[in-house]
C-alpha positions as CSV (number, residue, x, y, z in Angstrom):
1,M,0.0,0.0,0.0
2,K,1.3,3.4,-1.0
3,V,1.6,6.0,1.8
4,L,2.5,9.7,1.2
5,L,4.1,11.6,4.1
6,L,4.2,15.4,3.6
7,K,7.4,16.1,5.6
8,D,11.1,16.5,5.4
9,A,13.2,13.4,5.9
10,K,14.8,13.0,9.3
11,D,17.5,10.3,9.5
12,D,17.8,8.3,12.8
13,D,20.8,6.2,13.8
14,S,20.0,3.7,11.0
15,G,20.3,6.4,8.4
16,Q,16.6,6.1,7.5
17,D,13.7,8.3,8.4
18,P,11.9,6.7,11.4
19,Y,8.5,7.0,9.7
20,I,9.7,5.1,6.6
21,Q,11.3,2.5,8.8
22,E,8.3,1.9,11.0
23,L,5.7,1.9,8.2
24,G,7.9,-0.6,6.3
25,L,7.6,-3.0,9.2
26,Y,3.9,-3.2,8.4
27,G,4.4,-3.6,4.7
28,L,3.6,0.0,3.8
29,E,5.6,1.7,1.1
30,A,6.0,5.3,2.3
31,T,7.3,8.3,0.3
32,L,8.4,11.6,1.8
33,I,7.6,14.9,0.1
34,P,8.7,18.2,1.8
35,V,6.0,20.9,1.7
36,L,7.6,23.6,3.9
37,S,10.7,25.8,3.7
38,F,12.0,28.2,6.2
39,E,13.4,31.7,5.8
40,F,15.5,33.1,8.6
41,L,15.0,36.6,9.9
42,S,16.7,39.2,12.1
43,L,19.9,37.0,12.5
44,P,22.2,40.0,13.3
45,S,19.9,41.1,16.1
46,L,19.6,37.6,17.4
47,S,23.4,37.3,17.5
48,E,23.6,40.6,19.4
49,K,21.2,39.4,22.0
50,L,23.0,36.0,22.4
51,S,26.2,38.0,23.0
52,H,24.7,39.5,26.1
53,P,23.4,36.7,28.3
54,E,23.6,38.9,31.3
55,G,20.5,40.7,30.0
56,F,18.3,37.6,30.1
57,G,17.0,35.0,32.5
58,G,17.3,32.2,30.1
59,L,16.2,30.8,26.7
60,I,13.1,29.2,25.3
61,F,13.0,27.0,22.2
62,T,9.8,25.4,20.9
63,S,11.0,24.4,17.5
64,P,14.2,23.0,15.8
65,R,14.2,26.0,13.4
66,A,14.7,28.4,16.2
67,V,17.8,26.5,17.3
68,E,19.0,26.5,13.7
69,A,18.6,30.3,13.7
70,V,20.8,30.6,16.7
71,K,23.6,28.5,15.1
72,L,23.3,30.4,11.8
73,S,23.3,33.8,13.5
74,L,26.5,33.0,15.3
75,E,28.2,31.7,12.1
76,Q,27.2,34.7,10.1
77,D,28.4,37.1,12.8
78,N,31.7,35.2,13.3
79,K,30.9,34.5,16.9
80,T,31.1,30.8,16.9
81,E,34.5,30.8,18.6
82,E,33.2,33.2,21.3
83,W,30.2,31.0,21.8
84,E,32.4,28.0,22.3
85,K,34.8,29.7,24.6
86,S,32.4,31.6,26.9
87,L,28.9,32.5,25.7
88,K,27.4,29.0,25.9
89,N,28.7,28.5,29.5
90,K,27.1,31.8,30.5
91,W,23.8,30.7,29.0
92,N,24.1,27.3,30.7
93,A,24.3,29.1,34.0
94,K,20.7,30.0,33.3
95,S,17.7,27.9,32.3
96,V,17.3,26.7,28.7
97,Y,13.7,25.5,28.2
98,V,12.7,23.3,25.2
99,V,9.7,21.4,23.8
100,G,10.3,17.9,22.6
101,N,13.3,15.6,22.2
102,A,14.1,16.7,18.6
103,T,14.6,20.3,19.7
104,A,16.4,19.2,22.8
105,C,18.9,17.2,20.7
106,L,19.7,20.3,18.6
107,V,20.1,22.4,21.7
108,N,22.5,19.9,23.1
109,K,24.5,20.0,19.8
110,I,25.2,23.7,20.2
111,G,26.4,23.1,23.7
112,L,23.4,24.0,25.8
113,D,21.8,22.0,28.6
114,A,18.1,21.7,27.8
115,E,15.3,21.2,30.3
116,G,11.6,20.6,29.8
117,A,12.0,18.3,26.8
118,H,9.3,16.0,28.3
119,S,6.8,18.7,27.6
120,G,4.7,17.7,24.6
121,N,3.5,21.2,23.6
122,A,3.9,24.9,24.4
123,E,1.2,24.8,27.1
124,K,2.9,22.0,29.0
125,L,6.3,23.8,28.7
126,A,4.7,27.0,30.1
127,E,3.4,25.0,33.1
128,Y,6.9,23.6,33.6
129,I,8.5,27.1,33.4
130,C,5.9,28.5,35.8
131,S,6.8,25.8,38.3
132,R,10.5,26.7,38.3
133,P,12.2,29.6,40.1
134,S,12.0,32.7,37.9
135,S,14.3,35.7,37.4
136,A,13.4,39.4,37.1
137,L,15.2,39.3,33.7
138,P,13.2,38.3,30.6
139,L,13.5,34.9,29.0
140,L,14.6,35.2,25.3
141,F,12.2,33.3,23.0
142,P,13.5,33.0,19.4
143,C,10.4,31.8,17.4
144,G,8.6,31.7,14.1
145,T,6.2,34.4,12.8
146,I,3.2,32.1,13.3
147,K,3.9,31.0,16.9
148,G,1.0,30.4,19.1
149,D,-0.1,32.7,21.9
150,T,-0.5,30.1,24.6
151,L,3.0,30.1,26.1
152,P,3.5,34.0,26.1
153,K,0.1,34.5,27.7
154,M,0.6,31.9,30.4
155,L,4.0,33.3,31.3
156,K,2.6,36.9,31.3
157,D,-0.3,35.8,33.6
158,K,2.3,34.4,36.0
159,G,4.4,37.6,35.9
160,I,7.3,35.9,34.2
161,P,8.9,38.3,31.7
162,M,9.7,37.1,28.2
163,E,11.1,38.7,25.0
164,S,9.8,37.1,21.8
165,M,11.8,37.5,18.7
166,H,10.8,36.3,15.2
167,V,13.8,34.6,13.7
168,Y,12.2,32.5,10.9
169,Q,9.1,32.3,8.8
170,T,7.4,29.4,7.1
171,V,7.0,29.4,3.3
172,P,5.9,26.8,0.7
173,H,8.5,24.5,-0.5
174,P,9.4,25.4,-4.1
175,G,9.1,21.8,-5.2
176,I,5.6,21.0,-3.9
177,Q,3.7,20.9,-7.1
178,G,6.4,19.2,-9.2
179,N,7.1,16.5,-6.5
180,L,3.4,15.7,-6.1
181,E,2.9,15.5,-9.8
182,S,5.8,13.1,-10.1
183,F,4.5,10.9,-7.3
184,Y,1.0,10.6,-8.8
185,E,2.4,10.0,-12.3
186,N,4.8,7.2,-11.2
187,Q,2.9,5.7,-8.2
188,G,-0.7,6.6,-8.7
189,I,-3.2,7.7,-6.1
190,P,-1.9,6.9,-2.5
191,A,-4.0,5.0,-0.1
192,S,-3.1,7.4,2.7
193,I,-1.7,10.9,2.9
194,T,-0.4,12.3,6.2
195,F,-0.1,16.0,6.9
196,F,2.2,17.2,9.7
197,S,1.3,20.8,10.1
198,P,-1.5,23.3,9.3
199,S,0.9,25.2,7.0
200,G,1.8,22.0,5.2
201,L,-1.9,21.2,4.7
202,K,-2.6,24.7,3.5
203,Y,0.2,24.7,0.9
204,S,-0.4,21.3,-0.5
205,L,-4.1,20.5,-0.3
206,E,-5.2,22.2,-3.5
207,Y,-2.6,20.3,-5.6
208,I,-3.6,17.0,-4.0
209,Q,-7.3,17.6,-4.6
210,V,-6.7,18.3,-8.3
211,L,-4.3,15.3,-8.8
212,S,-6.6,12.9,-6.9
213,G,-9.8,14.0,-8.7
214,D,-12.9,11.9,-7.8
215,S,-10.7,9.6,-5.7
216,F,-9.8,12.3,-3.2
217,D,-12.6,11.3,-0.7
218,Q,-11.3,7.7,-0.6
219,I,-7.9,8.7,0.6
220,K,-7.2,8.3,4.3
221,Q,-5.9,11.7,5.5
222,P,-4.7,11.7,9.1
223,L,-3.5,15.0,10.6
224,V,-0.5,14.9,13.0
225,G,-0.9,17.7,15.5
226,T,-3.3,19.3,17.9
227,K,-4.5,22.5,16.2
228,W,-6.1,22.6,12.8
229,T,-7.9,25.9,12.4
230,L,-7.3,26.7,8.7
231,G,-10.7,28.0,7.6
232,I,-10.6,25.6,4.6
233,S,-12.7,22.5,3.9
234,T,-11.1,19.3,5.1
235,Q,-14.0,16.9,4.7
236,G,-13.0,13.3,5.5
237,F,-9.9,14.3,7.5
238,A,-9.4,12.6,10.9
239,A,-7.2,14.5,13.4
240,S,-4.9,12.7,15.7
241,T,-3.1,14.4,18.6
242,V,0.5,13.3,19.1
């Protein structure tokens, strides 16, 4: 059975995407097609803030892209050596909060000690942060332009200062249409399509509907995530929270 996963490949220790590996154990032939790209923003300003840990109470990361922005900002500003020699240790003297193991892994790779990785979403992380001793200094929160309001609101309600900074934005992957057309031409209509984000659904749904034609309603279409408020018709979609 053909399964289409609308996501980037993420290699594990075996060198294979975990979804491809797991689905293969059940006899499912999965194909990955990326539907999102990310553009980084305000990297010089981010580097400047990272150079002054004394002005902040800690860091918050809720996505791998935010960690990538940190790494890229330091590289572009020629501050990687300074980061390794002193800055990362100064930040490690504070709290570095993260959501999820994937983000925590990237945080560890840039030399920071992550906490809160067990939190499955921003709300749970906010609860964890609120349970910890807080500083009068703001937490620096590098994030995307479409971040949710849950975490900032919960921290504000508890009197915990935070400074949000947009360091990336989500855009459609330039190869969406061509990759989908190639898949349908070579492999036919998939039995199942999995969407991993509201943005990914928004950017790819129209192409999929056209390519699938009258068979669209017969395709199983699970949504991986907890919030799907797109204002578009998704008849037949079954949401699963993970």
